[in-house]
C-alpha positions as CSV (number, residue, x, y, z in Angstrom):
1,M,0.0,0.0,0.0
2,K,2.8,2.3,0.9
3,R,4.6,1.3,-2.3
4,K,1.6,2.3,-4.5
5,S,1.3,5.7,-2.7
6,F,4.9,6.4,-3.3
7,L,4.7,5.6,-7.0
8,K,1.7,7.8,-7.4
9,V,3.4,10.8,-5.7
10,S,6.6,10.3,-7.7
11,L,4.6,10.1,-11.0
12,F,2.7,13.3,-10.2
13,A,6.0,15.1,-9.2
14,L,7.7,14.1,-12.4
15,L,4.7,15.2,-14.5
16,E,4.6,18.6,-12.8
17,F,8.3,19.1,-13.3
18,T,8.0,18.3,-17.0
19,I,5.1,20.7,-17.5
20,I,7.0,23.6,-15.7
21,L,10.1,23.0,-17.7
22,S,8.2,23.0,-21.0
23,A,6.5,26.3,-20.0
24,C,9.8,27.9,-19.2
25,N,11.3,26.9,-22.5
26,D,8.2,28.2,-24.4
27,Q,8.5,31.6,-22.5
28,K,12.2,31.9,-23.3
29,A,11.5,31.1,-27.0
30,N,8.8,33.7,-27.2
31,Q,11.1,36.3,-25.6
32,A,13.9,35.5,-28.0
33,E,11.5,35.9,-31.0
34,A,10.2,39.2,-29.6
35,M,13.6,40.7,-28.8
36,P,15.0,42.7,-31.8
37,D,18.5,41.5,-32.4
38,N,19.5,43.6,-35.5
39,F,21.8,46.6,-35.2
40,T,23.0,49.0,-37.9
41,C,25.0,52.2,-38.3
42,P,22.9,55.4,-38.9
43,M,25.5,56.6,-41.4
44,H,26.4,53.3,-43.0
45,P,23.3,51.1,-43.3
46,Q,25.2,48.3,-45.0
47,I,26.7,47.5,-41.6
48,I,24.4,45.0,-39.9
49,Q,25.2,43.0,-36.8
50,T,23.2,40.8,-34.4
51,K,24.7,42.4,-31.3
52,P,25.5,45.9,-30.0
53,G,28.8,47.5,-31.0
54,T,30.4,50.3,-33.1
55,C,30.6,50.9,-36.8
56,P,33.9,49.6,-38.2
57,I,33.8,52.5,-40.7
58,C,33.0,55.7,-38.7
59,G,33.1,54.4,-35.1
60,M,29.5,55.4,-34.3
61,D,27.4,53.3,-31.9
62,L,25.2,50.8,-33.7
63,V,21.4,51.2,-33.2
64,L,18.5,48.8,-33.1
65,F,16.2,48.6,-36.1
66,D,13.2,46.5,-37.0
67,R,14.4,44.4,-39.9
68,N,10.9,43.1,-40.6
69,N,9.4,46.5,-41.3
70,Q,10.5,47.1,-44.8
71,E,7.8,49.5,-46.0
72,A,9.3,52.2,-48.2
73,K,7.6,55.1,-46.3
74,L,7.8,57.2,-43.2
75,I,5.0,58.3,-40.9
76,L,5.5,61.6,-39.0
77,D,2.8,63.3,-37.0
78,K,2.3,67.1,-37.2
79,N,4.5,67.7,-34.1
80,Q,7.4,65.6,-35.6
81,Q,7.1,67.5,-38.9
82,A,7.2,70.8,-37.1
83,L,10.3,69.8,-35.1
84,A,12.1,68.6,-38.2
85,N,11.0,71.7,-40.2
86,V,9.4,69.5,-42.9
87,Q,7.8,71.7,-45.5
88,V,5.8,70.6,-48.5
89,A,5.0,72.4,-51.7
90,V,3.1,71.5,-54.9
91,I,5.4,71.3,-57.8
92,G,4.6,72.7,-61.2
93,S,6.2,73.9,-64.4
94,G,8.6,76.9,-64.4
95,K,11.4,78.5,-66.2
96,I,15.0,77.5,-65.7
97,G,17.4,80.0,-67.1
98,S,20.5,78.2,-68.3
99,Q,22.8,80.4,-66.2
100,T,26.5,79.8,-65.6
101,M,28.3,80.8,-62.4
102,L,31.8,82.1,-63.0
103,N,34.3,81.9,-60.2
104,A,35.6,85.4,-59.4
105,R,37.4,87.4,-56.8
106,L,37.6,91.0,-55.6
107,V,40.7,92.9,-56.4
108,K,41.7,96.4,-55.4
109,D,41.3,99.1,-58.1
110,P,44.7,100.6,-58.8
111,Q,43.0,103.8,-60.1
112,S,41.6,104.4,-56.6
113,N,45.0,104.1,-54.9
114,A,47.6,106.7,-54.2
115,V,51.3,106.4,-53.5
116,V,52.4,109.2,-51.1
117,S,56.1,110.1,-51.8
118,S,58.3,113.0,-50.6
119,R,58.3,115.9,-53.1
120,I,61.3,117.4,-51.5
121,A,64.4,116.3,-49.4
122,G,64.2,116.7,-45.7
123,R,63.7,115.2,-42.2
124,L,60.4,113.7,-41.1
125,E,59.8,115.8,-38.0
126,T,56.4,114.3,-37.3
127,L,54.7,111.2,-38.7
128,Y,51.0,111.4,-38.0
129,I,50.4,107.8,-39.2
130,K,52.4,105.3,-37.1
131,E,51.3,102.0,-38.6
132,P,49.6,100.5,-41.6
133,G,45.9,99.7,-41.5
134,V,44.9,103.1,-40.3
135,T,41.9,104.8,-42.1
136,V,42.5,108.3,-43.2
137,A,40.2,111.0,-44.7
138,K,41.0,113.3,-47.6
139,G,42.8,116.4,-46.4
140,Q,44.0,114.7,-43.1
141,P,47.6,115.5,-42.1
142,L,50.0,112.7,-42.9
143,Y,53.4,114.0,-42.0
144,R,55.4,117.1,-41.2
145,I,58.8,117.6,-42.7
146,Y,61.8,120.0,-42.1
147,S,63.3,121.1,-45.4
148,E,65.8,123.9,-45.9
149,Q,65.3,123.5,-49.7
150,L,61.6,124.4,-49.5
151,M,62.4,127.3,-47.2
152,S,64.7,128.7,-49.9
153,L,61.9,128.4,-52.4
154,Q,59.6,130.3,-50.1
155,Q,62.3,133.0,-49.7
156,E,62.5,133.3,-53.5
157,Y,58.8,133.7,-53.7
158,L,58.6,136.4,-51.1
159,L,61.4,138.3,-52.8
160,A,59.8,138.0,-56.3
161,R,56.4,139.1,-54.8
162,A,58.0,142.2,-53.1
163,Q,59.6,143.2,-56.5
164,S,56.3,142.7,-58.2
165,V,54.6,145.0,-55.8
166,A,57.4,147.6,-56.0
167,F,57.4,147.6,-59.8
168,K,53.7,147.0,-60.7
169,E,54.1,148.1,-64.3
170,D,57.0,145.7,-65.0
171,K,55.4,142.5,-66.4
172,R,58.7,140.6,-65.9
173,F,58.4,140.7,-62.1
174,K,54.8,139.5,-62.3
175,D,55.9,136.5,-64.4
176,I,58.8,135.8,-62.0
177,T,56.3,135.8,-59.1
178,A,53.9,133.5,-60.9
179,A,56.7,131.1,-61.7
180,A,57.9,131.1,-58.0
181,E,54.3,130.4,-56.8
182,Q,54.0,127.6,-59.3
183,R,57.1,125.9,-58.0
184,L,55.7,126.0,-54.5
185,M,52.5,124.4,-55.7
186,L,54.5,121.7,-57.5
187,Y,55.9,120.8,-54.1
188,Q,52.3,120.3,-52.8
189,Q,52.0,123.7,-51.1
190,T,48.3,124.5,-50.8
191,E,46.7,127.8,-51.6
192,A,46.0,128.3,-47.9
193,Q,49.7,127.7,-47.0
194,I,50.8,130.2,-49.6
195,Q,48.4,132.8,-48.3
196,Q,49.7,132.2,-44.8
197,L,53.3,132.7,-46.1
198,I,52.3,136.0,-47.6
199,K,50.6,137.1,-44.4
200,S,53.5,136.2,-42.2
201,G,56.2,137.4,-44.6
202,K,58.7,134.9,-43.2
203,P,59.7,131.5,-44.7
204,E,58.8,128.5,-42.5
205,P,61.1,125.4,-42.5
206,Y,58.4,123.0,-41.3
207,F,55.8,121.9,-43.8
208,T,52.7,119.7,-43.3
209,Y,51.4,117.4,-46.1
210,F,47.9,116.2,-46.3
211,S,46.2,113.0,-47.6
212,P,45.1,113.3,-51.3
213,L,42.2,110.9,-50.8
214,S,40.2,108.9,-48.3
215,G,41.1,105.3,-47.7
216,K,43.2,102.9,-45.7
217,V,47.0,103.0,-45.3
218,S,48.1,99.7,-46.7
219,E,51.9,100.3,-46.6
220,L,54.1,102.5,-44.4
221,S,57.8,102.6,-45.5
222,V,59.3,105.2,-43.2
223,T,59.7,106.1,-39.5
224,Q,59.6,109.4,-37.7
225,G,62.9,111.3,-37.7
226,Q,64.1,109.6,-40.8
227,F,65.8,111.7,-43.5
228,V,64.2,111.2,-46.9
229,S,65.3,112.3,-50.3
230,E,63.1,113.7,-53.1
231,G,60.9,110.9,-54.5
232,T,61.1,108.6,-51.5
233,T,58.0,106.5,-51.1
234,L,56.5,107.2,-47.7
235,M,53.2,105.3,-47.7
236,Q,50.4,103.9,-49.9
237,I,46.7,104.6,-49.4
238,E,44.0,102.4,-50.9
239,N,40.4,103.4,-51.4
240,Y,37.8,100.6,-51.4
241,D,34.8,102.6,-52.6
242,R,35.0,100.7,-55.9
243,L,36.6,97.3,-56.4
244,W,37.6,95.2,-59.5
245,V,35.9,91.9,-60.1
246,E,38.1,89.4,-61.9
247,A,36.3,86.3,-63.2
248,D,37.6,83.2,-65.1
249,I,35.7,81.8,-68.1
250,Y,36.3,78.9,-70.4
251,P,37.3,79.7,-74.0
252,S,34.1,77.9,-75.2
253,E,32.0,80.4,-73.3
254,I,33.8,83.6,-74.1
255,I,31.7,84.0,-77.2
256,Q,28.8,85.0,-74.8
257,V,30.8,87.9,-73.4
258,R,31.4,91.3,-75.0
259,K,33.0,94.4,-73.6
260,G,30.4,96.7,-72.2
261,M,27.9,93.9,-71.2
262,M,26.2,94.1,-67.8
263,F,26.3,91.1,-65.5
264,Q,25.2,90.4,-61.9
265,V,27.8,89.7,-59.2
266,I,27.3,87.7,-56.0
267,V,29.9,88.5,-53.3
268,G,30.8,86.0,-50.6
269,G,27.9,83.7,-51.3
270,N,25.3,86.3,-50.3
271,T,22.8,85.4,-53.0
272,G,20.4,88.0,-51.6
273,T,22.6,90.8,-52.8
274,K,23.5,91.1,-56.5
275,M,25.7,94.0,-57.7
276,P,25.7,95.2,-61.3
277,M,29.0,95.0,-63.2
278,R,29.9,96.2,-66.6
279,V,32.6,94.2,-68.4
280,E,35.6,96.6,-68.9
281,F,38.4,94.3,-70.0
282,I,38.7,90.9,-71.6
283,E,42.1,89.2,-71.5
284,P,43.3,88.7,-75.1
285,A,45.2,85.5,-74.3
286,I,44.4,82.2,-72.5
287,D,46.3,81.6,-69.3
288,P,48.7,78.7,-70.1
289,K,48.4,77.3,-66.6
290,T,44.6,77.3,-66.0
291,Q,43.5,77.3,-69.7
292,L,41.0,80.0,-68.8
293,I,40.4,83.6,-69.9
294,R,40.1,86.4,-67.4
295,I,37.5,89.1,-67.7
296,R,37.2,92.2,-65.4
297,G,34.7,94.8,-64.3
298,T,34.1,97.2,-61.5
299,I,31.4,97.2,-58.7
300,V,30.5,99.7,-56.1
301,N,31.4,98.8,-52.5
302,P,28.6,100.1,-50.3
303,N,29.8,101.2,-46.9
304,K,33.1,99.5,-47.7
305,L,31.6,96.1,-46.6
306,W,34.0,94.0,-48.8
307,Q,37.7,93.7,-48.9
308,P,40.1,92.7,-51.8
309,G,40.6,89.0,-51.9
310,L,37.0,88.0,-51.1
311,S,35.5,85.3,-53.4
312,A,32.6,86.2,-55.7
313,Q,30.5,84.7,-58.5
314,V,29.6,86.3,-61.8
315,I,26.2,85.2,-63.3
316,L,26.6,84.5,-67.0
317,P,23.0,84.3,-68.4
318,G,22.1,81.7,-70.9
319,K,20.6,82.2,-74.3
320,T,17.1,80.7,-73.7
321,S,14.8,79.5,-70.9
322,K,11.9,77.1,-71.2
323,E,8.9,75.8,-69.2
324,L,9.8,72.6,-67.3
325,I,8.7,70.5,-64.3
326,T,10.9,71.9,-61.6
327,V,11.6,71.5,-57.9
328,P,13.8,73.6,-55.6
329,S,17.3,72.2,-55.7
330,N,17.4,71.6,-51.9
331,A,14.4,69.2,-52.3
332,I,16.7,66.7,-54.1
333,V,18.7,64.2,-52.0
334,R,21.9,63.2,-53.7
335,D,24.0,60.6,-51.7
336,G,26.0,59.0,-54.5
337,A,23.8,55.9,-54.6
338,S,20.7,57.6,-56.0
339,T,19.0,60.9,-56.7
340,H,15.5,61.0,-55.0
341,V,12.9,63.3,-53.5
342,W,10.4,62.7,-50.7
343,K,6.7,62.9,-51.9
344,E,3.8,63.3,-49.6
345,G,1.5,60.4,-49.7
346,E,-1.4,59.7,-47.4
347,T,-2.0,61.7,-44.3
348,N,1.4,62.3,-42.5
349,T,3.1,59.8,-44.8
350,F,6.2,60.5,-46.9
351,V,7.5,58.2,-49.7
352,P,10.9,58.3,-51.3
353,V,10.8,58.6,-55.1
354,E,13.8,58.2,-57.4
355,V,14.0,60.9,-60.0
356,V,16.0,61.7,-63.1
357,I,17.1,65.4,-63.1
358,G,18.0,67.6,-66.1
359,E,19.0,71.2,-66.3
360,E,19.8,73.1,-63.1
361,G,19.6,76.9,-62.7
362,M,19.1,79.6,-60.1
363,N,15.3,79.0,-60.0
364,G,15.4,75.2,-59.4
365,T,16.2,71.8,-61.0
366,E,14.3,70.1,-63.9
367,I,12.7,66.7,-63.2
368,V,12.9,64.6,-66.3
369,K,11.4,61.5,-64.8
370,G,9.8,60.4,-61.5
371,L,7.3,63.2,-60.7
372,Q,4.2,64.8,-62.3
373,E,2.9,68.3,-62.1
374,G,0.8,68.7,-59.0
375,D,2.7,66.2,-56.8
376,R,3.4,67.4,-53.3
377,V,7.1,67.3,-52.5
378,V,9.2,68.0,-49.4
379,V,11.2,71.1,-50.1
380,S,12.6,71.5,-46.6
381,G,13.9,68.7,-44.4
382,A,14.4,66.1,-47.1
383,Y,17.8,65.1,-45.8
384,L,16.4,64.7,-42.3
385,L,13.8,62.2,-43.7
386,Y,16.6,60.4,-45.5
387,S,18.5,60.0,-42.2
388,E,15.4,59.0,-40.3
389,F,14.5,56.3,-42.8
390,I,18.0,54.7,-42.6
391,L,17.9,54.9,-38.8
392,K,14.5,53.1,-38.6
393,K,14.7,50.7,-41.5
394,G,18.4,50.0,-41.6
395,R,18.6,50.3,-45.4
396,H,18.6,52.8,-48.2
397,P,15.3,54.5,-49.0
398,V,15.5,53.7,-52.7
399,K,18.3,51.2,-53.3
400,Q,18.1,47.7,-51.8
401,H,21.2,46.3,-50.2
């Protein structure tokens, strides 16, 4: 009797253990099936692993993705679209001017510069400009020089003037006085300085010279107290009210350019500001190094905003423009593997569409194949959708890996 009871208890215990073990195994299997075990790199979706780690290409941490969800679309609610600045526009036909952008640069205009040199030998008693880069105004004192030579010329002028006053009827003394005054003016003596000399009646060995134009001192070649001879270069002043624009053009395009033509110039990538430029010079020969031809014009520099050396672009207009299906250029995603746009589908749904592009211009890019007039296309935030798709799907939006 006891033996039978023992066998029954043992049988029930074994059966219960078997049931529990089977249930645990089923639970573990279900957990393994439910747990996502695919990891990819957000920047390199071709990298797929079954465990966490880093991308062997860029070193970024791998992220989980649902490999089973392979629908070629993204669903973003209104809040997500606002955060990503996703904007949609209806595409239509428009004109694309076949414009060419010429690489150019700003260059100082030599005609607006001045080299300040000493007109007479002497010692620089006072140098009002101590360093280059200083901005000066027209008529501002630049330096004060001590010159016995100029003092002698002043003495000759006073003597000639006294004789002219004493012998008013003798024309020779008037001519001598006029010649002496002309010599003083050739040495950059102003009318006011000559009148001051007449008023004082005494020669002055110290003479102040003034700036001939407004601008910036680009070079300073002397120091205070230095003795300079006649013709010594003291400084150089550059005026940036007007600047040259030098552009490079291919020989095949030079036929579209003629001297006197008006073009638009974009300075420093500021597409909102276009300055008019008239072509003033066309290089007669091709540069043997670059195989390009240089053209030149002049633009006005408002408020001296730009400096020589700044990059620019000259817009070379095309011959014709035509009606085409176009989208803004920033709506097109180009990643090397494909060229595609994001089209709005059902509510809050965006679908990648591969396209074939044609002409490109300032007003947009032609769509040869892939879209129809009236389609709603993402014009802002396309690259964010591209990155989000790779992050969630672990593959390219258009090309299959």
